[in-house]
C-alpha positions in Angstrom: -204.5 68.5 153.4 -208.2 68.1 153.3 -209.7 66.8 156.0 -212.0 63.7 155.9 -215.5 63.7 156.4 -216.4 61.4 159.3 -219.4 58.8 159.5 -221.3 57.6 161.7 -221.1 54.0 162.9 -224.2 52.1 162.2 -225.5 49.1 163.7 -227.9 46.5 162.2 -229.9 43.5 163.4 -232.8 41.5 161.5 -234.2 38.8 162.7 -236.5 36.1 161.5 -238.6 33.3 162.6 -240.3 30.8 159.9 -241.7 27.3 160.2 -240.9 24.9 157.3 -242.8 21.9 156.6 -239.6 19.5 156.6 -237.8 17.6 158.9 -234.7 19.6 160.2 -231.7 17.3 158.8 -233.3 18.3 155.3 -233.9 22.0 156.0 -230.6 22.4 157.3 -228.9 20.6 154.3 -230.9 22.6 152.2 -230.2 25.9 153.4 -226.4 24.4 153.3 -226.9 24.7 149.5 -228.7 27.4 149.0 -225.9 29.2 151.3 -223.7 27.5 148.4 -224.3 26.6 144.7 -227.8 27.8 144.7 -227.4 31.2 146.2 -228.8 34.1 143.7 -229.7 37.8 144.3 -233.3 39.0 144.5 -233.6 39.6 141.4 -232.7 35.7 140.2 -229.6 36.6 139.0 -226.9 33.5 140.3 -224.5 33.9 143.2 -223.2 31.2 143.6 -221.1 30.7 146.4 -219.1 28.2 148.5 -219.7 27.5 151.8 -217.1 25.3 153.9 -219.6 23.4 156.5 -216.7 23.4 159.4 -216.0 25.3 162.3 -213.4 27.9 160.4 -214.4 27.3 157.1 -215.3 29.8 154.3 -218.6 31.3 152.7 -217.2 33.1 149.4 -217.5 33.6 146.1 -214.8 31.7 143.8 -214.3 33.4 140.7 -211.7 31.4 139.1 -208.0 32.3 138.8 -207.7 33.1 142.1 -210.2 36.0 142.3 -213.7 36.2 144.7 -214.7 37.8 147.5 -214.5 36.6 151.0 -217.7 36.8 152.6 -216.8 35.4 156.4 -216.4 32.1 158.1 -218.0 29.4 160.0 -218.0 30.6 163.7 -220.1 27.6 165.1 -221.8 24.8 163.3 -223.9 22.0 164.9 -225.6 20.2 162.3 -228.7 20.2 161.5 -229.6 23.0 164.8 -227.0 26.0 164.6 -225.0 27.3 161.2 -223.4 30.5 162.7 -221.3 32.7 159.8 -218.7 36.0 161.4 -217.3 38.6 158.6 -218.0 41.4 156.2 -220.5 39.4 154.4 -221.3 41.3 151.2 -220.2 44.8 152.7 -217.5 46.1 150.7 -216.7 48.8 153.5 -215.5 49.0 157.4 -218.3 46.2 159.0 -218.3 43.2 160.7 -221.9 41.1 160.5 -222.9 37.7 162.7 -225.3 35.3 161.3 -227.0 32.8 162.8 -229.5 30.2 161.5 -231.3 28.1 164.2 -233.2 25.1 163.9 -235.6 23.3 165.9 -238.2 20.4 165.4 -241.3 19.7 166.2 -243.6 16.9 164.9 -242.5 17.2 161.5 -241.9 21.0 161.1 -239.0 22.5 161.2 -238.7 26.4 163.2 -235.6 28.5 161.9 -234.7 31.4 163.8 -232.6 33.7 161.9 -230.8 36.7 163.3 -228.2 39.2 161.1 -226.6 41.6 163.7 -223.6 44.5 162.1 -222.1 46.9 163.1 -219.9 49.4 161.2 -220.4 51.7 158.1 -223.1 51.0 156.5 -225.1 53.4 153.8 -228.4 54.0 154.5 -228.9 51.8 151.2 -227.3 49.0 152.3 -229.5 48.8 155.5 -232.7 49.4 153.6 -232.3 46.4 151.1 -230.6 43.8 153.6 -233.8 42.4 154.2 -235.0 41.7 150.4 -231.5 39.2 150.5 -232.3 37.4 153.6 -236.0 37.2 153.0 -234.9 35.6 149.6 -232.1 32.8 150.7 -235.0 32.0 153.8 -238.1 32.1 150.4 -235.5 29.7 148.5 -234.7 27.4 151.2 -238.8 26.5 152.0 -239.4 26.5 148.0 -236.3 23.9 147.5 -237.0 21.5 150.8 -240.8 21.2 148.9 -239.3 20.2 145.7 -236.9 17.8 147.5 -239.5 15.6 148.9 
């Protein structure tokens, strides 16, 4: 019987802090929409998701006919200041992630603190490429907030 090759467990931590010139409620609502029906890949290909904004709510891609991809569950939500999701996210291998969006407002400007922490078996290309996806989501939130006004 062949012996399976052993893989190292990897960890990942991405931290970002952004300021968005808009009220916290508008930024939070836009974030939920961007993580949901307006989600898209960095190459602009639509990747609409469903986000159930309550504790235990699912974050998933519904492909119809009872098919799709489960990305995680809402671990904590306190509108408009916190959204935390735990699950495998986009990873189709043994890994778990925790994603946090923490928002605060001062003088009409919202500070968005983002953290993605993961551990498990993750290929190097995943670790290298995951920054692009999160940067894209945050950029789209900023863009959509300014078009809403």
